[in-house]
C-alpha positions as CSV (number, residue, x, y, z in Angstrom):
1,M,-16.6,17.8,10.4
2,S,-15.8,15.7,13.4
3,G,-16.9,12.1,13.2
4,R,-17.5,11.9,9.5
5,G,-15.2,10.4,6.9
6,L,-12.9,13.0,5.2
7,S,-11.5,13.1,1.8
8,V,-7.7,13.2,2.4
9,R,-4.9,13.7,-0.1
10,V,-1.4,12.7,0.9
11,V,1.5,14.1,-1.1
12,G,4.9,12.5,-0.5
13,I,7.7,11.4,-2.7
14,N,8.3,8.1,-0.9
15,Y,5.7,5.3,-0.6
16,A,5.4,1.5,-0.8
17,P,7.0,-0.7,-2.2
18,E,9.9,1.2,-0.6
19,H,10.2,-0.4,2.8
20,T,12.8,1.7,4.5
21,G,13.1,5.3,5.5
22,I,9.8,7.3,5.7
23,A,7.9,5.3,3.1
24,P,6.5,2.7,5.6
25,Y,5.1,5.5,7.8
26,T,3.4,7.3,4.9
27,T,2.0,4.1,3.5
28,E,0.7,2.8,6.9
29,A,-0.8,6.2,7.7
30,A,-2.7,6.4,4.4
31,T,-3.8,2.8,4.6
32,A,-5.0,3.2,8.2
33,L,-7.0,6.4,7.3
34,H,-8.7,4.3,4.5
35,R,-9.5,1.5,7.0
36,R,-11.0,4.0,9.3
37,G,-13.5,5.2,6.8
38,H,-11.8,8.1,5.0
39,D,-11.5,8.6,1.3
40,V,-7.7,8.6,0.8
41,S,-5.7,9.3,-2.3
42,V,-1.9,9.5,-2.6
43,V,0.3,11.5,-5.0
44,T,3.8,10.0,-4.9
45,G,7.0,9.4,-6.9
46,F,8.3,6.2,-8.5
47,P,10.1,3.9,-6.0
48,H,13.8,4.8,-5.8
49,Y,14.9,4.8,-2.2
50,P,17.4,3.8,-0.8
51,S,19.1,2.7,-4.0
52,W,18.7,6.1,-5.7
53,R,17.6,4.3,-8.8
54,V,14.1,3.9,-10.1
55,D,12.7,0.4,-9.5
56,P,12.9,-1.2,-12.9
57,R,9.5,-2.7,-12.5
58,Y,8.0,0.8,-12.8
59,G,7.9,2.3,-16.3
60,G,6.3,5.2,-18.1
61,R,5.7,8.8,-17.0
62,E,2.9,8.1,-14.6
63,L,1.0,5.2,-13.1
64,R,-2.3,4.8,-11.3
65,E,-2.9,1.9,-9.0
66,V,-4.9,1.0,-5.9
67,M,-2.9,-0.3,-2.9
68,H,-4.9,-1.7,0.1
69,G,-7.9,0.5,-0.9
70,V,-5.8,3.7,-1.4
71,A,-5.8,5.3,-4.8
72,V,-2.1,5.9,-5.6
73,H,-1.0,8.3,-8.4
74,R,2.7,7.9,-9.2
75,L,4.6,10.5,-11.1
76,R,8.1,10.0,-12.6
77,H,10.8,12.5,-11.5
78,H,14.5,12.9,-11.7
79,V,16.6,10.7,-9.4
80,P,20.2,12.0,-8.9
81,A,22.9,9.4,-9.4
82,R,25.0,10.8,-6.5
83,S,24.4,13.0,-3.5
84,S,24.4,16.7,-4.2
85,V,22.4,19.8,-3.3
86,G,21.7,20.5,-7.0
87,G,20.6,16.9,-7.7
88,R,18.2,16.9,-4.7
89,L,16.8,20.3,-5.7
90,R,16.1,19.1,-9.2
91,M,14.4,15.9,-7.9
92,E,12.2,17.7,-5.5
93,A,11.3,20.5,-7.9
94,G,10.5,17.9,-10.6
95,F,8.2,16.0,-8.4
96,G,6.6,19.2,-7.1
97,S,5.9,20.4,-10.7
98,A,4.2,17.1,-11.5
99,A,2.4,16.9,-8.2
100,I,0.6,20.3,-8.5
101,R,-0.9,19.1,-11.8
102,A,-2.4,16.2,-9.9
103,L,-4.3,18.2,-7.4
104,E,-7.4,18.9,-9.4
105,R,-9.8,16.9,-7.3
106,P,-11.2,18.9,-4.3
107,V,-10.5,17.3,-1.0
108,D,-11.2,18.2,2.7
109,V,-7.5,18.2,3.6
110,T,-4.1,17.8,2.0
111,I,-1.2,16.3,4.0
112,A,2.3,17.1,2.5
113,V,5.2,15.0,3.8
114,S,8.6,16.6,4.2
115,P,11.0,15.3,2.9
116,A,10.5,16.6,0.2
117,L,10.6,20.2,1.3
118,V,10.6,21.9,-2.2
119,S,7.7,19.9,-3.5
120,T,5.8,20.6,-0.2
121,A,6.4,24.3,-0.8
122,M,5.0,24.0,-4.3
123,V,2.0,22.1,-3.1
124,L,1.3,24.7,-0.4
125,A,1.5,27.5,-2.9
126,A,-0.7,25.7,-5.4
127,Q,-3.4,25.0,-2.8
128,R,-3.4,28.7,-1.7
129,L,-4.0,29.9,-5.2
130,R,-7.1,27.7,-5.7
131,A,-10.6,29.3,-5.5
132,R,-11.5,26.6,-3.0
133,R,-8.7,26.8,-0.4
134,T,-7.8,23.4,0.9
135,P,-6.3,23.1,4.4
136,V,-2.8,21.8,4.3
137,G,-0.9,19.9,7.1
138,V,2.8,19.4,6.8
139,W,4.2,16.1,8.3
140,V,7.9,16.7,9.1
141,Q,10.2,13.7,9.2
142,D,13.4,15.6,8.7
143,L,14.4,19.3,9.3
144,Y,16.1,20.7,6.2
145,G,17.6,23.7,7.8
146,A,19.3,21.7,10.5
147,G,20.3,19.1,8.0
148,A,22.1,21.6,5.7
149,R,23.8,23.1,8.8
150,E,24.9,19.8,10.4
151,T,25.9,17.8,7.3
152,G,28.0,20.5,5.7
153,L,26.7,19.6,2.3
154,A,25.6,23.2,1.5
155,G,27.6,26.4,1.8
156,S,26.5,29.1,4.2
157,T,24.4,30.9,1.6
158,A,22.6,27.7,0.6
159,T,22.1,26.8,4.2
160,A,20.5,30.2,5.0
161,M,18.2,29.9,1.9
162,T,17.2,26.4,2.9
163,A,16.3,27.5,6.4
164,S,14.4,30.5,5.0
165,L,12.3,28.3,2.7
166,E,11.6,25.8,5.5
167,R,10.5,28.6,7.8
168,R,8.1,30.0,5.2
169,V,6.7,26.6,4.4
170,L,6.0,25.8,8.1
171,R,4.6,29.2,8.9
172,S,2.2,28.9,5.9
173,A,0.9,25.4,6.9
174,D,-2.4,25.1,8.7
175,A,-0.9,22.6,11.0
176,I,2.4,20.7,11.5
177,A,3.1,17.2,12.8
178,V,6.7,16.3,13.9
179,V,8.2,13.0,14.9
180,H,10.0,14.2,18.0
181,D,9.6,16.9,20.6
182,R,13.1,18.2,19.7
183,F,11.8,19.1,16.3
184,R,9.0,21.1,17.9
185,T,11.5,23.0,20.1
186,E,13.7,23.7,17.0
187,M,10.8,25.1,15.1
188,V,9.7,27.3,17.9
189,D,13.2,28.6,18.6
190,A,14.6,28.9,15.1
191,Y,11.5,29.7,13.1
192,A,9.2,31.4,15.6
193,I,6.4,28.9,14.9
194,D,3.4,29.1,17.3
195,P,3.8,26.0,19.4
196,S,0.1,25.4,19.4
197,R,0.3,24.6,15.7
198,V,2.8,21.8,16.2
199,T,1.8,18.3,17.2
200,S,4.3,15.7,18.2
201,I,3.5,12.2,16.8
202,P,6.4,9.8,17.2
203,N,7.0,7.3,14.4
204,W,5.6,3.9,15.5
205,T,7.1,0.5,15.2
206,H,6.2,-0.9,11.8
207,I,7.9,-4.4,11.9
208,T,6.3,-7.5,13.3
209,P,8.9,-10.1,14.4
210,S,7.7,-13.5,13.2
211,S,9.8,-16.5,12.2
212,S,9.9,-20.3,12.5
213,E,13.7,-20.2,12.3
214,T,15.8,-20.2,15.4
215,R,18.3,-17.4,16.0
216,D,21.1,-19.9,15.3
217,D,19.6,-20.9,12.0
218,V,19.3,-17.3,10.9
219,R,22.9,-16.6,11.8
220,A,24.0,-19.7,9.9
221,R,22.0,-18.6,6.9
222,W,24.0,-15.3,6.8
223,G,27.3,-17.0,7.4
224,W,27.8,-15.7,11.0
225,R,29.7,-18.1,13.2
226,P,28.3,-18.9,16.7
227,D,31.3,-17.2,18.3
228,D,31.2,-14.1,16.0
229,L,30.2,-10.9,17.8
230,V,27.9,-9.4,15.1
231,L,27.4,-5.6,15.0
232,L,24.6,-4.8,12.5
233,H,23.8,-1.4,11.0
234,A,20.6,-1.4,8.9
235,G,19.2,1.2,6.6
236,N,20.4,4.1,4.5
237,M,24.0,4.5,3.6
238,G,24.2,8.2,3.1
239,V,26.2,11.2,4.2
240,K,24.4,11.6,7.5
241,Q,25.2,8.0,8.5
242,H,29.0,8.5,8.0
243,L,29.6,4.8,7.8
244,D,33.3,5.3,7.2
245,N,33.5,5.2,11.0
246,L,32.4,1.5,10.9
247,V,34.7,0.7,8.0
248,S,37.6,2.1,10.0
249,A,36.5,0.1,13.0
250,A,36.4,-3.1,10.9
251,R,39.8,-2.4,9.6
252,E,41.1,-2.1,13.1
253,I,39.3,-5.4,14.0
254,D,41.2,-7.1,11.1
255,S,44.5,-5.8,12.3
256,R,43.9,-7.2,15.8
257,G,42.5,-10.6,14.7
258,M,39.3,-10.1,16.7
259,R,36.1,-12.2,16.2
260,I,33.9,-9.2,15.6
261,R,31.9,-8.9,12.4
262,I,30.4,-5.6,11.3
263,V,27.4,-6.0,8.9
264,L,26.0,-3.0,6.9
265,V,22.5,-3.9,5.5
266,G,20.8,-1.6,3.0
267,D,21.6,0.8,0.2
268,G,22.2,4.5,-0.4
269,N,24.2,7.1,-2.3
270,Q,27.4,6.3,-0.4
271,R,27.2,2.5,-0.7
272,R,29.4,2.2,-3.8
273,R,32.2,4.3,-2.3
274,L,32.0,2.3,0.9
275,Q,32.3,-1.0,-1.0
276,H,35.4,0.3,-2.8
277,D,37.0,1.6,0.4
278,A,36.3,-1.7,2.2
279,L,37.5,-4.2,-0.5
280,D,40.4,-5.4,1.6
281,V,38.5,-5.4,4.9
282,R,37.6,-9.0,6.0
283,S,35.6,-8.1,9.1
284,L,33.0,-6.1,7.2
285,D,30.0,-7.3,5.1
286,I,27.9,-5.0,3.0
287,V,24.6,-6.7,2.3
288,D,21.7,-5.8,-0.1
289,P,18.4,-4.7,1.5
290,V,16.5,-7.7,2.7
291,S,12.8,-8.5,2.5
292,E,10.3,-7.2,5.0
293,Q,10.0,-10.8,6.2
294,D,13.7,-11.3,6.6
295,F,14.4,-7.9,8.2
296,P,13.1,-8.6,11.8
297,Q,14.9,-12.0,11.8
298,M,18.2,-10.5,10.8
299,L,17.9,-7.8,13.5
300,G,17.1,-10.4,16.1
301,A,20.0,-12.6,15.1
302,A,22.6,-9.9,15.5
303,D,24.3,-9.3,18.9
304,I,24.4,-5.5,18.8
305,L,22.5,-3.1,16.6
306,V,24.3,0.1,15.6
307,V,23.3,3.6,14.9
308,N,26.1,5.8,13.5
309,E,25.9,9.5,12.7
310,K,28.2,12.0,11.3
311,P,29.9,14.2,14.0
312,G,27.9,17.3,14.5
313,V,24.5,15.8,13.5
314,R,22.1,16.8,16.3
315,S,18.6,18.0,15.3
316,M,18.0,17.2,11.6
317,S,16.3,13.8,12.0
318,V,15.4,10.8,14.2
319,P,16.8,7.6,12.7
320,S,13.8,5.6,11.6
321,K,15.8,2.4,12.3
322,L,15.4,3.0,16.0
323,T,11.7,1.9,16.0
324,S,12.8,-1.4,14.4
325,Y,15.8,-1.8,16.6
326,F,13.8,-1.3,19.8
327,A,11.2,-3.8,18.7
328,S,13.9,-6.5,18.0
329,G,14.8,-6.8,21.7
330,R,18.5,-6.4,21.0
331,P,20.9,-3.9,22.6
332,V,21.7,-0.8,20.7
333,L,25.0,1.0,20.3
334,A,24.7,4.6,19.2
335,A,27.7,6.5,17.9
336,V,26.1,9.9,18.0
337,D,26.4,13.5,19.3
338,P,25.7,13.4,23.1
339,E,23.4,16.4,22.8
340,G,21.5,15.2,19.7
341,V,18.0,13.9,19.2
342,T,19.2,10.3,18.8
343,A,21.0,10.4,22.1
344,R,17.8,11.7,23.8
345,E,15.8,8.9,22.3
346,M,18.4,6.4,23.5
347,A,18.3,7.8,27.0
348,A,14.4,7.7,27.0
349,S,14.4,4.1,26.0
350,G,17.3,2.7,28.0
351,A,17.9,0.4,25.1
352,G,21.7,0.7,24.9
353,R,24.7,2.9,25.1
354,C,25.8,6.0,23.4
355,I,29.4,6.7,22.5
356,P,31.0,9.7,20.7
357,S,30.5,9.8,17.0
358,G,33.5,9.5,14.7
359,D,35.6,7.3,17.0
360,P,36.2,3.8,15.5
361,Q,38.0,2.6,18.6
362,A,35.1,3.7,20.8
363,V,32.9,1.4,18.7
364,I,35.1,-1.6,19.3
365,D,35.6,-0.9,23.0
366,A,31.8,-0.4,23.7
367,A,31.0,-3.6,21.7
368,L,33.4,-5.6,23.8
369,R,32.0,-4.2,27.0
370,L,28.5,-5.2,26.0
371,A,29.6,-8.6,24.9
372,A,31.3,-9.2,28.3
373,D,28.1,-8.5,30.2
374,D,25.3,-10.7,28.9
375,V,22.9,-9.6,31.7
376,A,23.3,-5.9,31.0
377,A,22.9,-6.5,27.3
378,A,19.8,-8.5,27.8
379,R,18.3,-5.9,30.1
380,M,18.9,-3.2,27.5
381,G,17.2,-5.3,24.8
382,E,14.2,-5.8,27.2
383,R,14.0,-2.1,27.9
384,G,14.0,-1.3,24.2
385,L,11.2,-3.8,23.6
386,S,9.2,-2.4,26.5
387,Y,9.7,1.2,25.2
388,S,8.5,0.1,21.8
389,R,5.3,-1.4,23.2
390,T,4.5,1.5,25.5
391,H,5.6,4.6,23.4
392,L,5.8,3.4,19.8
393,D,2.6,1.3,19.5
394,R,1.4,1.3,15.9
395,E,-2.4,1.7,16.6
396,S,-1.8,4.5,19.1
397,G,0.4,6.3,16.7
398,L,-2.1,5.9,13.8
399,T,-4.9,7.1,16.0
400,A,-2.9,10.2,17.0
401,F,-2.2,10.8,13.3
402,E,-5.9,10.5,12.4
403,D,-6.8,13.0,15.1
404,W,-4.2,15.4,13.8
405,V,-5.6,15.1,10.2
406,R,-9.1,15.9,11.5
407,A,-7.8,18.8,13.5
408,T,-5.9,20.1,10.4
409,A,-9.1,20.0,8.3
410,E,-11.0,21.9,11.0
411,R,-8.3,24.4,11.6
412,G,-8.1,25.1,7.9
413,V,-11.8,25.7,7.7
414,R,-11.6,28.2,10.6
415,R,-8.7,30.0,9.1
416,A,-10.5,30.4,5.8
417,S,-13.6,31.7,7.6
418,W,-11.6,34.4,9.3
419,R,-10.4,35.9,6.0
């Protein structure tokens, strides 16, 4: 099987035109496999993230299209209006039910992306029941068991059930890819997964900074004054991000008359509540998601890029924004658990400073310290950019992903022959 083109099916609820979260990685991986001579098809949902509303440009129950040579089969599913365990379960189960009906065509290997865990479980079960057993690899972007435990969204019973399902799914897969070594350790320790079945493939940098505008021009376009200290948080506005911390920091900035502006760019299931809570906060801007072209420019025009996580979040996910932050060459301020996976990535990159999560005053103090030391801030930005080039290179990541897909197909064939 080595060397020849494979028929590869990718099943994941998020895909382009979504341009934040995990969709860019799934899209780039599928597109790269096609470019490298593989026959690639994708089963996905209708675009809905991070707004949690289906893109109005997409109608009907299903849609077939070809994107950059990849056959994409879109299936409509429920999208919850607000964050809840029940709403998430209904969405994933609905997508999974539709997806298993779209698995008729035999392929050499199926890659299921988690999230979504429930639909991944359904796809795995369906593939196992087929007469022609298809090898299945699970590409893990978030850990559900850790997420349920760390966010507190689920009770103890639901958390235990989530971890049990995730354990069964991962133990049933022919191979597993994870985006950080911490995930591998968590799987081995918590789920007794054979470490030889888990491959670490860090998410790569998927933005390409390119602009004819100067940094001052970009700042002026967004209404940022030359003497504003701009702290920018980009991406999802969900429970895990706990952006109330930044709203509280902005409120304190107002009370002290400081020239600091906090900018939240993106969307998510907490955005409407955050907007309501921040109606009287002058030092905070909440901005709609920007285009792929504007995004790198906006990051580069900020003074400090911010990662903010809910206290207690440690192992559930690696913020996808970090790959973009590092590539921007700007210093990063991370309000995170000091023992968490994000803190580890920050330490490895040297791209900024970590402060305790859930402490608005710490955000202000750390921002002022960075602003007072231009040399240190510039050095952090340079280290992040260097880390991006040496550890998060797109082509290297895509090659590692292709190698894993081939190994998954071969492992599945061997497992089938043993039975």
